[in-house]
C-alpha positions in Angstrom: 8.5 17.7 -30.6 6.4 15.1 -32.4 8.4 12.3 -30.7 7.8 13.9 -27.3 4.0 14.1 -28.0 4.0 10.5 -29.2 5.7 9.3 -26.1 3.3 11.3 -23.9 0.3 9.7 -25.7 1.8 6.3 -25.4 2.4 6.7 -21.6 -1.2 7.9 -21.1 -2.5 4.9 -23.1 -0.4 2.6 -20.9 -1.7 4.2 -17.7 -5.3 3.9 -19.0 -4.7 0.2 -19.7 -3.2 -0.4 -16.3 -6.2 1.4 -14.6 -8.7 -0.6 -16.7 -7.0 -3.9 -15.6 -7.0 -2.8 -12.0 -10.7 -1.8 -12.1 -11.6 -5.1 -13.8 -9.7 -7.2 -11.3 -11.1 -5.4 -8.3 -14.7 -5.5 -9.6 -14.5 -9.3 -10.1 -12.8 -9.8 -6.7 -15.4 -7.7 -4.9 -18.3 -9.5 -6.6 -17.0 -13.1 -6.7 -13.9 -13.5 -4.6 -10.2 -13.5 -5.6 -10.2 -17.0 -6.9 -12.7 -16.0 -9.6 -10.4 -13.1 -10.7 -8.5 -15.2 -13.2 -6.2 -13.6 -15.8 -8.6 -14.6 -18.5 -11.7 -13.2 -16.8 -9.9 -10.0 -15.9 -8.7 -9.6 -19.5 -12.3 -10.1 -20.8 -13.6 -7.6 -18.3 -10.9 -5.0 -19.2 -11.2 -5.7 -22.9 -7.6 -6.6 -23.3 -5.7 -9.8 -24.1 -4.6 -12.1 -21.3 -1.0 -11.5 -22.4 -1.5 -7.8 -21.8 -2.7 -8.4 -18.3 0.4 -10.5 -17.6 2.7 -7.9 -19.2 1.3 -5.1 -16.9 1.0 -7.3 -13.8 3.4 -10.3 -13.8 2.1 -11.1 -10.3 -1.7 -11.3 -10.4 -2.1 -10.2 -6.8 -0.5 -6.8 -7.6 -3.7 -5.9 -9.5 -5.4 -5.4 -6.2 -2.4 -4.2 -4.2 -0.2 -1.9 -6.1 -1.0 1.7 -6.9 2.4 3.3 -7.5 2.2 5.3 -4.2 5.7 4.4 -3.0 7.3 7.3 -4.9 4.8 9.8 -3.5 5.3 8.4 0.0 9.0 8.8 -0.3 8.8 12.3 -1.6 6.4 13.4 1.2 8.7 11.8 3.8 11.7 13.7 2.4 9.7 16.9 2.6 8.8 16.6 6.3 10.3 19.2 8.6 14.0 18.8 9.5 14.5 17.5 13.0 11.0 15.8 13.2 11.1 12.5 15.0 11.2 9.6 12.4 8.0 8.0 13.9 6.1 11.2 13.6 7.3 11.7 10.0 6.1 8.3 9.0 2.9 8.8 10.9 2.2 12.0 9.0 2.8 10.6 5.5 1.3 7.2 5.9 -1.8 8.0 7.8 -2.4 11.0 5.5 -2.1 8.7 2.4 -4.5 6.1 3.8 -6.9 8.8 4.9 -6.9 10.3 1.4 -7.5 6.8 -0.1 -10.4 6.3 2.2 -11.9 9.6 1.1 -11.2 9.0 -2.6 -12.2 5.3 -2.9 -13.3 3.7 0.3 -14.5 0.6 -1.3 -11.1 -0.1 -2.8 -9.4 0.2 0.6 -12.0 -2.1 2.2 -11.6 -4.6 -0.6 -7.8 -4.7 -0.1 -8.3 -5.2 3.6 -10.8 -8.0 3.1 -8.5 -9.8 0.6 -5.5 -9.3 2.8 -7.4 -10.9 5.8 -9.0 -13.7 3.8 -6.7 -14.6 1.0 -3.3 -16.1 1.8 -1.8 -15.4 -1.6 -2.7 -11.7 -1.4 -1.4 -11.5 2.2 1.9 -13.1 1.2 2.3 -10.8 -1.8 1.5 -7.8 0.5 4.3 -8.9 2.8 6.7 -8.8 -0.2 5.6 -5.4 -1.4 5.6 -4.0 2.1 9.3 -5.1 2.4 10.0 -3.2 -0.8 8.2 -0.1 0.5 10.1 -0.4 3.7 13.5 -0.4 2.0 12.5 2.7 0.0 11.3 4.6 3.1 14.4 3.4 5.1 16.6 5.1 2.5 14.7 8.3 2.9 14.9 8.1 6.7 18.6 7.4 6.5 19.2 10.5 4.4 17.1 12.6 6.8 18.9 11.3 9.9 22.5 11.3 8.5 22.8 7.5 8.7 24.1 5.1 6.0 21.6 3.9 3.5 22.0 0.2 4.7 21.9 1.1 8.4 20.4 -1.8 10.3 18.5 0.3 12.9 16.8 2.4 10.2 15.8 -0.7 8.2 14.4 -2.4 11.3 12.6 0.7 12.3 10.9 1.2 8.9 10.0 -2.5 8.7 8.6 -2.4 12.2 6.4 0.6 11.5 5.0 -0.9 8.2 4.5 -4.3 9.8 2.6 -2.8 12.7 0.4 -0.8 10.3 -0.3 -4.0 8.3 -1.4 -5.7 11.6 -3.7 -2.8 12.3 -5.3 -3.2 8.9 -5.8 -6.9 9.5 -7.4 -6.1 12.9 -9.7 -3.7 11.1 -10.7 -6.3 8.5 -11.2 -9.1 11.1 -13.7 -6.9 13.0 -15.8 -6.2 9.9 -14.2 -2.9 8.8 -16.5 -1.0 11.2 -13.9 0.9 13.3 -12.2 4.1 12.3 -9.1 3.0 10.4 -7.0 6.2 10.8 -7.7 6.1 14.5 -6.5 2.5 14.6 -3.4 3.5 12.8 -2.7 6.3 15.2 -3.3 3.9 18.1 -0.9 1.5 16.5 1.9 4.1 16.2 1.3 5.2 19.8 1.8 1.6 20.9 5.1 1.5 19.0 6.2 4.7 20.7 5.2 3.8 24.3 4.5 0.1 24.3 1.2 -1.5 25.4 -0.4 0.0 28.5 -0.4 -2.4 31.5 -3.9 -3.1 32.9 -4.8 -1.3 36.1 -4.1 -3.2 39.3 -7.3 -4.1 41.2 
């Protein structure tokens, strides 16, 4: 029992440290831009050593990008009703997750979008992490549809959905974050489903 308690305390301390580093990095980036958010400055703001920042976040950009949501997304996807169309399953879990984030911490969502649009290093890292998320969701979709885990069509489908949603977020940021993001995401997924509407003929 003491060992279990000690492990629990250690894990909570680690999570507090990770959260402190994230908050510090995001505060600095929001106030001064991503280039100002150096490892040393983040460490000082979070009251930890630079080596601790690197240990928790080997890739600096992950401080403003990662939030360990992939496991929750996968679990929610696996819990969707049997027989539901894959696009609708992904729509439900991803739009819900982003809507919750907007309600919980809208400034964090806006900061990520601004950095994604304006900072090439953040956008490049997001592409990498999105690919990882896509592989995870593709495995869940493969299980739900009875396909193989490495099925090409499932992988392409998951990557296409996440790539389209990333473009919608960029569109949102490029237009000053003024539009309704969940509505843009629904519009994006509708486009994937039906294709872009042709303009009316005169």
